[in-house]
C-alpha positions in Angstrom: 196.5 0.9 4.7 195.3 4.2 5.9 195.3 5.7 9.2 192.7 7.5 11.1 192.7 9.6 14.3 190.8 8.5 17.1 188.3 10.5 19.2 191.1 11.7 21.6 192.7 13.2 18.6 196.0 11.5 19.3 195.4 7.7 18.5 196.2 6.3 15.0 194.0 3.4 13.9 194.6 1.5 10.8 191.5 0.6 8.8 190.3 -1.6 6.2 187.4 -1.8 3.9 184.0 -1.7 5.9 182.6 -4.9 6.9 178.9 -5.9 6.1 176.8 -4.4 8.9 175.5 -7.6 10.1 179.1 -8.9 10.8 179.8 -5.6 12.6 176.8 -6.0 14.9 177.6 -9.8 15.3 181.0 -9.2 16.4 180.0 -6.8 19.3 178.4 -9.7 21.1 180.5 -12.5 19.9 184.2 -11.4 19.2 184.1 -8.6 21.6 181.8 -10.2 24.2 184.3 -10.4 27.0 186.0 -7.1 26.7 183.1 -4.9 25.3 179.6 -6.2 25.5 180.0 -7.7 29.1 181.6 -4.7 30.3 179.0 -2.5 28.8 176.2 -4.8 30.4 178.1 -4.8 33.7 178.0 -1.0 34.0 174.3 -0.8 33.0 173.5 -3.2 35.7 175.8 -2.3 38.6 175.1 1.4 38.2 171.4 1.3 37.2 172.0 3.3 34.0 169.1 2.2 32.1 165.7 1.5 33.7 162.1 0.8 32.7 160.6 3.5 31.0 164.0 5.6 30.6 164.2 7.8 27.2 167.9 7.8 26.6 169.6 10.4 24.2 172.7 8.8 23.0 175.2 11.5 22.2 177.3 10.9 18.9 180.2 12.9 18.1 181.3 10.6 15.2 184.2 9.4 17.0 185.1 5.7 17.8 183.6 5.6 21.3 180.3 7.2 20.6 180.1 4.9 17.5 180.6 1.8 19.4 178.3 3.1 22.1 175.4 3.7 19.7 175.8 0.1 18.3 175.8 -1.3 21.8 172.6 0.6 22.9 171.0 -0.7 19.6 172.0 -4.3 20.7 170.6 -3.7 24.3 167.4 -2.5 22.9 166.8 -5.5 20.8 167.9 -8.1 23.5 166.7 -6.5 26.8 163.6 -7.1 28.9 163.6 -3.5 30.2 161.3 -1.2 28.3 163.1 2.0 27.2 163.4 4.4 24.3 166.5 5.7 22.4 167.1 8.8 20.5 170.5 9.3 18.6 171.8 12.9 18.6 174.7 14.4 17.2 175.8 18.3 17.6 177.5 19.9 14.7 179.9 22.5 16.4 181.1 24.0 13.2 182.3 20.9 11.2 184.1 21.3 7.9 181.4 20.1 5.2 183.5 16.9 4.5 183.6 16.0 8.2 179.8 16.5 8.6 179.5 14.3 5.5 181.6 11.6 7.2 179.5 11.6 10.2 176.2 11.2 8.1 177.7 8.2 6.0 178.9 6.4 8.9 175.7 6.7 10.7 173.6 5.9 7.4 176.1 2.6 7.0 175.6 1.5 10.6 171.8 2.3 10.5 172.1 4.7 13.3 168.9 7.1 13.1 170.8 10.2 14.2 169.3 13.6 14.6 172.1 16.2 13.9 171.6 20.0 15.2 174.0 22.9 14.7 175.7 25.0 17.6 178.4 26.9 16.3 180.7 26.0 19.4 183.9 26.1 17.5 183.6 29.9 16.6 182.8 31.0 20.2 185.5 28.8 21.9 188.1 30.4 19.4 187.0 33.8 20.8 186.5 33.3 24.4 189.0 30.5 25.1 192.0 30.6 23.3 194.4 29.3 25.7 192.2 26.5 27.0 189.8 25.6 24.1 189.4 21.7 25.0 188.0 22.6 28.5 185.5 25.3 27.2 184.5 23.3 24.3 183.6 20.1 26.3 181.5 22.3 28.8 179.5 24.1 26.0 179.0 20.8 24.0 177.5 19.2 27.1 175.4 21.9 28.0 174.0 21.9 24.2 173.5 18.2 24.4 171.6 18.4 27.6 169.4 21.2 26.2 168.7 18.8 23.2 168.0 15.9 25.4 165.5 17.9 27.3 163.9 19.3 24.1 163.4 15.6 23.0 161.9 14.7 26.5 164.7 12.3 27.4 165.5 11.8 31.1 169.1 10.5 30.3 171.9 11.6 28.1 174.6 9.0 27.4 178.3 9.9 26.7 181.0 7.9 25.5 183.7 8.1 28.1 185.4 4.8 28.6 187.5 3.2 31.4 190.7 5.1 30.2 189.1 8.4 30.2 188.1 7.6 34.0 191.7 6.9 35.0 193.1 9.7 33.0 190.7 12.3 34.7 191.7 11.0 38.1 195.4 11.6 37.4 194.7 14.9 35.9 192.9 16.0 38.9 195.6 14.9 41.4 198.6 16.2 39.5 197.5 19.4 37.9 194.2 20.5 39.9 195.3 19.3 43.4 192.1 17.3 44.3 190.9 13.7 44.1 187.9 13.8 41.8 186.9 10.9 39.3 184.6 10.8 36.5 181.4 9.1 37.9 179.4 6.5 36.0 176.2 8.7 36.3 175.3 12.1 37.7 172.3 14.4 37.8 172.6 17.5 35.7 172.7 20.7 37.9 171.3 22.9 35.3 168.9 20.8 33.6 166.4 19.3 36.0 165.3 15.8 35.4 168.2 14.7 33.4 171.1 12.3 34.3 174.3 11.9 32.7 175.3 8.3 32.1 178.5 6.7 31.0 177.9 3.0 29.9 181.4 2.5 28.5 182.7 3.0 32.1 184.3 -0.3 32.4 185.3 -0.7 28.6 189.1 -0.3 27.7 190.0 1.9 24.9 192.2 -0.6 23.2 189.2 -2.8 22.6 187.2 0.2 21.2 190.0 0.7 18.7 190.4 -3.1 17.9 186.6 -3.0 17.1 186.5 0.0 14.9 189.8 -1.3 13.1 188.4 -4.6 12.3 185.0 -3.2 11.3 186.5 -0.9 8.7 184.7 2.3 9.9 186.7 5.7 9.5 185.6 7.6 12.7 185.8 11.5 13.1 188.8 12.7 15.3 187.7 15.7 17.4 187.8 17.8 14.1 188.6 21.0 16.0 190.1 23.9 14.0 190.7 25.7 17.4 192.8 23.1 19.3 194.8 22.2 16.5 196.5 25.6 16.8 197.4 25.0 20.4 200.5 23.3 21.6 200.5 20.7 24.2 197.8 18.7 26.0 197.7 17.7 29.5 195.5 14.7 28.7 197.9 13.4 26.2 200.7 13.8 29.0 198.7 11.6 31.4 198.0 9.1 28.7 201.7 8.7 27.9 202.7 8.7 31.7 200.2 5.7 32.1 201.6 3.9 29.4 205.1 4.3 30.9 204.1 3.2 34.3 202.6 0.0 32.7 206.1 -1.1 31.6 206.7 -2.0 35.1 203.2 -2.6 36.4 200.9 -3.7 33.7 197.6 -3.3 36.1 198.6 0.3 37.2 195.6 1.5 35.2 193.3 -0.8 37.1 194.9 0.2 40.5 194.1 3.8 39.6 190.6 2.8 38.8 190.2 1.1 42.2 191.6 3.7 44.2 188.5 5.8 43.9 186.4 3.0 45.1 188.8 2.5 48.1 189.2 5.9 49.6 189.9 5.7 53.3 188.2 8.6 55.1 190.1 8.2 57.9 193.4 8.6 56.3 192.9 12.0 54.2 193.5 15.4 55.3 190.2 16.9 54.1 187.3 16.5 51.9 184.4 18.4 50.5 180.6 17.5 50.9 178.0 19.7 49.1 180.3 22.5 48.4 181.5 22.5 52.2 185.0 21.8 53.2 185.9 19.4 56.1 189.3 18.5 57.8 190.0 15.4 59.6 190.6 17.5 62.8 187.1 18.1 63.0 186.7 14.5 64.1 190.1 14.0 65.6 189.2 13.9 69.2 185.5 12.5 69.0 
């Protein structure tokens, strides 16, 4: 048995021989119907992530999350009554040749018609963001993906952030940034007019993505970053460990964190921001 690193660079997942493609695709809507396919469809419908006439650019990093997202979109395209188009895009930020070959091999095996383009982001990040490379890298990656989506005349860009990413981001902001902000299921791009970012894995828990990848025998990429590999410590890793420790006494703690962003009591908070403008509860105290 071998090990692979998950998309977050810290999760080891054992893998077996790759299963036949038909079995992999069938498992998505059969074996993982409850925990993956149904959660994917729930997010699509509840937040109207895919609508008639959409042209969706599906961003593939090569990691476990983007791989399962790509296959889910293919299944949706086959079975949905909604008419929409798909383009699968992958940005090479400066991968080692072996990493790029693995990305291509996986996409070929899974019959994902990926379009790869180069960006050289790793070199830039190493020069300008030595202390906080992950933040800058993520920001630059997103900008490059937006630009490619616009070039392809797509109106939506799909990213593979899942349920655990949402709650970890929420806690990161509370504990380290001093604000309450969560990761939204969709938002309009501020610098690329006419494009929306969507997160169709919003309700899908990471453990089921890991299980799918493991049982499929797919060997996904980790973050493959030569920059962050040199850095010590990662706040997201700390938050992930914190949540796991809290679940030892409350197994639904992750769901409570998620629900908190849906149940904000405006009358019980000190202040908030709307359209960049700060407000205090005192403004409305005597009204």
